[in-house]
N, CA and C of each residue as an Amber inpcrd file, in Angstrom:
protein
   387
 -91.3630000 -54.8920000 -39.9020000 -91.8990000 -55.1710000 -38.8740000
 -91.8500000 -56.5550000 -37.7420000 -91.5040000 -57.4210000 -38.9660000
 -90.9800000 -58.0230000 -38.6800000 -89.2890000 -59.0450000 -38.2500000
 -88.6460000 -57.9990000 -38.6010000 -87.1460000 -57.8630000 -38.4510000
 -86.3860000 -57.0200000 -38.0950000 -87.2000000 -56.6010000 -37.6320000
 -87.1460000 -55.8000000 -35.2340000 -87.5560000 -56.3530000 -34.4600000
 -88.2670000 -57.1260000 -34.8290000 -88.3290000 -58.3220000 -33.6110000
 -87.5060000 -58.7950000 -32.7870000 -87.1380000 -59.2350000 -33.3000000
 -85.2720000 -60.2370000 -32.4110000 -84.6870000 -58.7500000 -31.7490000
 -84.5770000 -58.2720000 -31.7030000 -83.8960000 -57.0030000 -31.3090000
 -84.6330000 -56.4120000 -29.7430000 -86.0580000 -56.4270000 -30.3010000
 -86.8560000 -56.2380000 -29.0960000 -87.3470000 -56.7780000 -28.5010000
 -86.6190000 -58.4220000 -28.3620000 -87.6360000 -59.5180000 -27.6420000
 -85.9100000 -59.4110000 -26.0720000 -84.6050000 -58.6170000 -26.7790000
 -83.7570000 -58.4680000 -25.5460000 -83.7190000 -57.1440000 -25.2700000
 -84.5810000 -56.4490000 -25.6130000 -83.9260000 -55.6410000 -24.7670000
 -85.1620000 -55.0760000 -23.5380000 -84.1090000 -53.5920000 -23.2280000
 -84.2310000 -53.8130000 -21.5890000 -85.8620000 -54.0770000 -21.1560000
 -86.6960000 -52.8390000 -22.2110000 -87.8010000 -52.5240000 -21.4080000
 -88.7580000 -53.9590000 -22.3880000 -88.8030000 -54.8790000 -22.5770000
 -88.8550000 -56.1710000 -22.8600000 -88.8490000 -57.2670000 -22.0280000
 -87.5520000 -56.2890000 -21.0630000 -87.0160000 -57.7850000 -20.7200000
 -87.9690000 -57.5040000 -18.8770000 -88.0420000 -56.5020000 -18.7960000
 -89.2190000 -55.3430000 -17.7620000 -90.0640000 -56.2430000 -17.7730000
 -90.6100000 -57.3010000 -18.1910000 -92.2640000 -57.3540000 -18.8200000
 -91.7540000 -58.8060000 -18.4680000 -91.0550000 -59.5040000 -18.3940000
 -90.9020000 -60.8870000 -18.1250000 -90.2250000 -61.4180000 -16.7370000
 -90.8070000 -62.5390000 -16.3800000 -91.1120000 -62.7340000 -14.8070000
 -89.6930000 -63.3770000 -15.0820000 -88.7860000 -62.6820000 -14.4820000
 -87.1790000 -63.4310000 -14.1120000 -87.2920000 -64.8360000 -13.1600000
 -87.2310000 -65.3600000 -13.5110000 -86.9810000 -66.7460000 -12.9500000
 -87.2960000 -66.9910000 -11.0020000 -85.9480000 -66.2080000 -10.2970000
 -85.0180000 -66.2290000  -9.5580000 -85.6890000 -65.5450000  -8.5140000
 -87.4390000 -63.9560000  -9.0730000 -87.8180000 -62.9640000  -8.2730000
 -86.7260000 -61.7860000  -8.9080000 -86.0440000 -61.8590000  -9.5290000
 -85.2800000 -60.4480000 -10.0000000 -85.0840000 -59.8520000 -11.3550000
 -84.8340000 -58.9810000 -11.4960000 -84.5300000 -58.1960000 -13.0110000
 -83.6520000 -58.9080000 -13.6180000 -83.8330000 -58.7210000 -14.6540000
 -83.1170000 -59.3920000 -16.3580000 -82.6720000 -58.5280000 -16.8330000
 -81.2610000 -58.2420000 -17.8190000 -81.0360000 -57.3660000 -18.7890000
 -79.9460000 -57.8970000 -19.0540000 -79.5850000 -57.8420000 -20.1930000
 -79.0370000 -58.2940000 -21.4250000 -77.3690000 -58.1540000 -21.4530000
 -76.4510000 -58.8480000 -21.1320000 -75.1180000 -58.9160000 -21.3290000
 -74.9500000 -59.5070000 -22.1620000 -73.9640000 -58.3450000 -23.5880000
 -73.5040000 -59.8740000 -24.4430000 -74.7310000 -60.8100000 -25.1420000
 -74.1020000 -61.4350000 -25.2430000 -74.5750000 -63.6690000 -25.2950000
 -75.7390000 -63.4250000 -24.0870000 -75.4020000 -63.1300000 -23.3170000
 -76.2910000 -64.0130000 -21.7760000 -77.2940000 -62.8610000 -21.1600000
 -78.1970000 -63.3980000 -20.7860000 -78.7790000 -62.3820000 -19.4400000
 -78.0900000 -62.5690000 -18.0070000 -78.2750000 -61.5480000 -17.6940000
 -78.0460000 -61.3330000 -16.1660000 -79.4110000 -60.9990000 -15.5780000
 -79.7550000 -61.4320000 -14.3100000 -80.6640000 -61.9020000 -13.6800000
 -79.9370000 -60.8290000 -11.8850000 -80.7740000 -60.2390000 -11.7120000
 -79.8380000 -59.3160000 -10.1050000 -80.9630000 -59.5350000  -9.3760000
 -81.1730000 -59.8470000  -8.4750000 -80.9010000 -60.2370000  -7.0160000
 -80.7210000 -59.8400000  -6.1960000 -81.4330000 -58.2400000  -4.9470000
 -81.3740000 -57.5910000  -4.3450000 -82.3940000 -57.4740000  -3.4920000
 -81.4900000 -56.8860000  -1.7670000 -83.0120000 -57.2580000  -1.1140000
 -83.7300000 -55.1110000  -1.2220000 -84.3940000 -55.8650000  -1.1110000
 -85.6350000 -54.6530000  -1.7150000 -86.0800000 -54.1640000  -0.4130000
 -85.2740000 -54.4100000   1.2630000 -86.0970000 -53.7130000   1.9300000
 -85.4820000 -53.0560000   2.7820000 -84.6340000 -53.0370000   2.6060000
 -83.3520000 -51.9370000   3.4430000 -84.0370000 -50.6850000   3.4520000
 -83.9940000 -50.3850000   4.8170000 -84.5190000 -49.0880000   5.3060000
 -83.1100000 -48.1220000   5.4560000 -82.2910000 -49.0740000   5.7550000
 -80.7730000 -48.4270000   6.4690000 -79.4060000 -48.6740000   5.9350000
 -78.1320000 -48.6730000   5.5130000 -77.7940000 -48.9360000   4.6220000
 -77.1060000 -50.1810000   6.0360000 -77.0200000 -51.3240000   5.0360000
 -76.4230000 -52.2880000   6.6120000 -75.9920000 -53.7270000   4.8800000
 -74.8230000 -54.2780000   5.4590000 -74.6870000 -55.7870000   4.6700000
 -75.9330000 -56.5230000   3.8680000 -75.6630000 -56.6100000   2.7620000
 -77.1410000 -57.3470000   2.0760000 -76.5360000 -58.0670000   0.7440000
 -77.2980000 -59.6370000   0.5370000 -76.6450000 -59.8660000  -0.6690000
 -76.8110000 -60.0410000  -1.5510000 -76.0970000 -59.8400000  -2.8010000
 -76.4170000 -58.9790000  -4.2710000 -75.7960000 -60.6980000  -4.7470000
 -77.0350000 -60.7190000  -6.0030000 -76.3970000 -62.3550000  -6.4680000
 -77.5050000 -62.4110000  -7.9460000 -76.3450000 -62.5030000  -8.8220000
 -76.6120000 -62.8460000 -10.0480000 -76.1290000 -64.0540000 -11.2010000
 -77.2140000 -64.3690000 -11.2630000 -77.7350000 -65.4220000 -12.3720000
 -77.9930000 -65.5050000 -13.2130000 -76.7770000 -65.9260000 -14.4920000
 -76.5460000 -66.1130000 -15.7510000 -76.6410000 -67.3470000 -16.5200000
 -77.8470000 -66.2950000 -17.3050000 -78.5610000 -67.3730000 -18.4440000
 -78.1280000 -67.4130000 -20.0230000 -78.2300000 -67.6530000 -20.8050000
 -77.8840000 -67.7800000 -22.2170000 -79.2610000 -66.9040000 -22.6540000
 -79.1310000 -66.5150000 -23.8920000 -80.2580000 -66.1370000 -24.1550000
 -81.8690000 -66.7260000 -24.4190000 -81.6050000 -67.6910000 -23.9010000
 -82.6240000 -68.9930000 -24.4680000 -83.0770000 -69.6920000 -22.8840000
 -82.5240000 -68.6000000 -22.2230000 -82.7370000 -68.6430000 -20.3370000
 -82.2880000 -70.3970000 -19.6890000 -81.1480000 -71.1630000 -21.0450000
 -80.0670000 -71.9700000 -20.1270000 -78.8270000 -71.1760000 -19.2360000
 -79.2210000 -72.5570000 -18.3040000 -77.9490000 -71.5220000 -17.1780000
 -76.8460000 -71.8120000 -18.1690000 -75.3430000 -70.7260000 -17.5550000
 -74.4040000 -70.4330000 -18.2870000 -73.4410000 -71.1960000 -16.8780000
 -72.6930000 -71.7840000 -16.7890000 -72.3220000 -72.3650000 -15.7520000
 -71.0410000 -70.7600000 -14.8160000 -70.4100000 -70.9360000 -13.9530000
 -69.7420000 -69.8580000 -13.6980000 -68.2230000 -69.7840000 -13.0090000
 -68.0990000 -71.5640000 -13.0020000 -67.1150000 -71.2750000 -12.6470000
 -65.6670000 -70.6040000 -12.5890000 -64.8830000 -69.6730000 -11.9060000
 -64.2870000 -69.3870000 -13.0370000 -64.1090000 -68.6410000 -13.1890000
 -65.1290000 -67.6190000 -12.8860000 -65.7270000 -66.1770000 -12.8290000
 -65.4670000 -65.1620000 -12.4300000 -65.4510000 -63.8610000 -13.0970000
 -65.2100000 -63.0730000 -12.2030000 -66.2200000 -62.0520000 -11.9140000
 -66.4190000 -60.5770000 -10.9150000 -67.8760000 -60.1120000 -11.1280000
 -67.7350000 -59.1530000 -10.1330000 -67.7830000 -57.7290000 -10.9650000
 -68.1450000 -56.7170000  -9.0830000 -69.5100000 -56.6720000  -9.0590000
 -70.3240000 -55.2140000  -9.4630000 -71.5710000 -55.4910000  -8.8400000
 -71.3950000 -53.5950000  -8.3680000 -71.4600000 -52.7500000  -9.1570000
 -71.8320000 -51.1070000  -8.3220000 -73.2550000 -50.8150000  -8.0770000
 -73.1640000 -50.1600000  -6.5820000 -74.1170000 -49.7030000  -5.9560000
 -74.4250000 -48.4370000  -5.8900000 -75.6080000 -47.6860000  -7.0670000
 -75.3490000 -45.9730000  -6.6760000 -77.2160000 -45.7520000  -5.8990000
 -77.4950000 -45.7680000  -4.6350000 -78.2690000 -45.9250000  -3.8670000
 -78.2800000 -44.4340000  -3.3560000 -79.1600000 -43.3280000  -3.8510000
 -79.2230000 -42.1200000  -3.3750000 -78.3790000 -41.3980000  -3.6480000
 -77.8320000 -41.1170000  -2.6000000 -76.1550000 -40.1570000  -2.1810000
 -75.3080000 -41.1790000  -1.9160000 -75.0720000 -42.1220000  -1.8930000
 -73.9070000 -43.5920000  -1.4580000 -73.6540000 -44.5420000  -2.6360000
 -72.4540000 -44.6010000  -2.6010000 -72.0250000 -45.8110000  -3.3810000
 -71.5120000 -46.8970000  -2.8430000 -71.6610000 -47.5560000  -3.4290000
 -70.7770000 -49.2870000  -2.6480000 -70.7500000 -50.3660000  -4.0990000
 -69.8660000 -51.1910000  -3.6710000 -69.1570000 -52.5680000  -4.3380000
 -69.0060000 -53.9020000  -3.9070000 -69.6740000 -54.5810000  -4.9920000
 -69.6510000 -55.7450000  -4.0380000 -68.5480000 -57.0780000  -4.7220000
 -67.7030000 -57.2360000  -4.6820000 -66.9930000 -58.9930000  -5.5640000
 -67.2620000 -59.8470000  -6.0800000 -68.5120000 -59.5390000  -7.3310000
 -69.4320000 -61.3390000  -7.6040000 -68.1010000 -62.5840000  -7.5890000
 -68.1100000 -63.6780000  -6.6690000 -68.0050000 -64.9400000  -7.2100000
 -68.6020000 -65.9260000  -7.5710000 -68.2940000 -67.4760000  -7.7890000
 -69.1210000 -68.2700000  -8.5670000 -70.1350000 -68.6910000  -6.7910000
 -70.4970000 -69.3310000  -6.6890000 -71.5240000 -69.7540000  -6.1300000
 -72.1380000 -70.9280000  -6.2560000 -71.4900000 -71.9960000  -7.4030000
 -71.9810000 -72.8040000  -8.1070000 -73.4030000 -72.6140000  -9.3810000
 -73.3390000 -73.9620000 -10.4970000 -74.0010000 -73.5540000 -11.4900000
 -73.8130000 -72.4030000 -11.6930000 -75.2220000 -71.5320000 -12.5610000
 -74.8490000 -70.3000000 -12.6680000 -75.5110000 -68.8510000 -11.4380000
 -74.9640000 -69.2420000 -10.5270000 -74.6930000 -68.4410000  -9.3460000
 -73.5500000 -67.2750000  -9.4800000 -73.6710000 -66.2190000  -8.9880000
 -72.2910000 -65.1640000  -8.8220000 -72.8690000 -64.4130000  -7.3220000
 -72.0140000 -64.4690000  -6.3850000 -72.5530000 -64.1320000  -5.1850000
 -72.0390000 -62.4820000  -4.7490000 -72.3650000 -61.7990000  -3.9380000
 -70.9910000 -61.0590000  -3.2340000 -72.2580000 -60.8250000  -1.8610000
 -71.1990000 -59.7380000  -1.3360000 -72.2000000 -58.7100000  -0.2200000
 -71.2240000 -57.5520000  -0.7450000 -73.0940000 -56.2170000  -0.0780000
 -72.7520000 -54.6830000  -0.1160000 -73.2420000 -54.2850000   0.7490000
 -73.2090000 -52.7120000   1.0110000 -74.1570000 -52.2690000   2.5270000
 -74.8160000 -51.3960000   1.1700000 -76.0890000 -51.7890000   0.9460000
 -76.7740000 -50.8740000   0.7220000 -78.0650000 -49.8300000   1.0560000
 -79.1370000 -49.5590000   0.9490000 -79.7860000 -49.0310000   0.9080000
 -80.8640000 -49.4020000  -0.1710000 -81.9510000 -50.2210000   0.1120000
 -83.3060000 -49.8890000  -0.9860000 -84.3480000 -48.3530000  -1.1740000
 -84.0030000 -48.0090000  -2.4370000 -84.4110000 -46.7240000  -2.7330000
 -84.5910000 -46.8200000  -4.0640000 -85.8100000 -46.2770000  -4.5830000
 -86.4420000 -46.4210000  -5.0060000 -85.6550000 -45.3610000  -6.5700000
 -84.1440000 -44.6240000  -6.3620000 -83.0650000 -44.0140000  -6.9680000
 -82.2370000 -45.0160000  -7.6670000 -82.2560000 -46.5230000  -6.9490000
 -80.8250000 -47.5590000  -7.0830000 -80.4870000 -48.0570000  -8.2180000
 -79.4810000 -48.1000000  -8.4280000 -79.1330000 -48.0000000  -9.5950000
 -77.6650000 -49.2320000  -9.4660000 -77.7250000 -50.7670000  -9.9710000
 -76.9710000 -51.2090000 -10.1240000 -76.0760000 -51.3780000 -11.4400000
 -75.2750000 -51.3230000 -11.5690000 -73.6830000 -51.3110000 -12.4620000
 -73.1220000 -53.5940000 -12.5290000 -73.4330000 -54.1710000 -12.9550000
 -73.0680000 -55.7640000 -13.4070000 -71.6730000 -55.2880000 -14.2540000
 -70.8360000 -56.0110000 -13.5200000 -70.1600000 -56.6610000 -14.6790000
 -69.2330000 -57.8230000 -14.6580000 -69.5350000 -59.0920000 -15.2510000
 -69.1440000 -60.4120000 -15.1360000 -67.7970000 -61.1610000 -15.7040000
 -67.3290000 -61.2380000 -15.5660000 -66.3190000 -62.0790000 -17.2060000
 -66.7570000 -63.5060000 -16.3140000 -66.5020000 -63.8530000 -17.7260000
 -66.4350000 -65.4950000 -17.3250000 -64.7560000 -66.2700000 -18.0930000
 -64.7760000 -67.0100000 -17.2080000 -63.8550000 -68.2560000 -17.6140000
 -63.2780000 -68.3960000 -19.0280000 -62.5230000 -67.3170000 -19.4910000
 -62.2050000 -67.2290000 -21.4810000 -62.8930000 -66.6370000 -21.6900000
 -63.1750000 -65.5740000 -20.9810000 -64.8700000 -65.0210000 -22.2680000
 -64.1030000 -63.6900000 -21.7530000 -64.9020000 -62.5610000 -23.0200000
 -64.4670000 -61.1410000 -22.4340000 -65.3910000 -60.8390000 -21.5030000
 -65.2720000 -59.7450000 -20.9290000 -65.8730000 -59.2320000 -19.7330000
 -67.5080000 -58.2470000 -20.5640000 -67.9140000 -58.3770000 -19.7560000
 -69.6000000 -58.3820000 -19.8650000 -70.2270000 -57.7950000 -19.2520000
 -71.4560000 -57.1940000 -19.4010000 -71.9830000 -55.3490000 -18.3950000
 -73.0320000 -55.5690000 -18.3250000 -73.4620000 -55.5150000 -17.6410000
 -75.0710000 -55.1980000 -17.4580000 -75.1940000 -53.8130000 -16.5060000
 -76.1660000 -52.8290000 -17.3970000 -77.3690000 -51.3570000 -15.8360000
 -78.1170000 -52.1670000 -15.8500000 -78.3920000 -52.2960000 -14.3850000
 -79.8730000 -51.8070000 -14.0180000 -80.1770000 -50.6710000 -12.9540000
 -81.2860000 -50.0910000 -14.7000000 -81.5430000 -48.2810000 -14.2990000
 -83.1070000 -48.0270000 -14.6960000 -83.5920000 -48.2490000 -14.2990000
 -84.0860000 -48.0440000 -12.6140000 -84.2980000 -50.1720000 -12.8070000
 -83.6840000 -50.2640000 -11.3120000 -83.0790000 -51.2120000 -10.8120000
 -85.1380000 -51.7040000 -10.8840000 -86.1790000 -53.0920000 -10.6610000
 -86.4260000 -53.4500000  -9.8710000 -85.9590000 -53.9640000  -8.3210000
 -86.4320000 -53.9500000  -7.3250000 -85.7260000 -54.2900000  -6.6310000
 -86.6790000 -55.3900000  -5.5930000 -85.8910000 -56.6230000  -4.9200000
 -86.8350000 -57.4100000  -4.8690000 -87.5720000 -57.4940000  -3.9670000
 -88.9760000 -57.9430000  -3.1840000 -89.1250000 -58.2930000  -2.0400000
 -89.1110000 -59.4400000  -1.6890000
């Protein structure tokens, strides 16, 4: 049982039990954690922010200067994308047109400067309010 503990500590199920520092949802992405923050109250499709905070597994901020990224959002039968750009410190930001639905799914891909691309799937997505 002890040998499986480190694996459990970073599963999506475990991360869903953790309070994310910025009110979003946490997912593991290789050696990083991505915290996705999106609007939870869009009743109709409108341009809204998409923010991803990048940390290491210990919760230390990882600089995003020089990084590139995308967020692909599936809500209902609509698909939209946001280009994520560095927004200081450990943040990546973009804008996408989406409706906040219970079945919303988001795939985030970020390539930090000099590193390989890492991806996280937020399914189901816990939307921020």
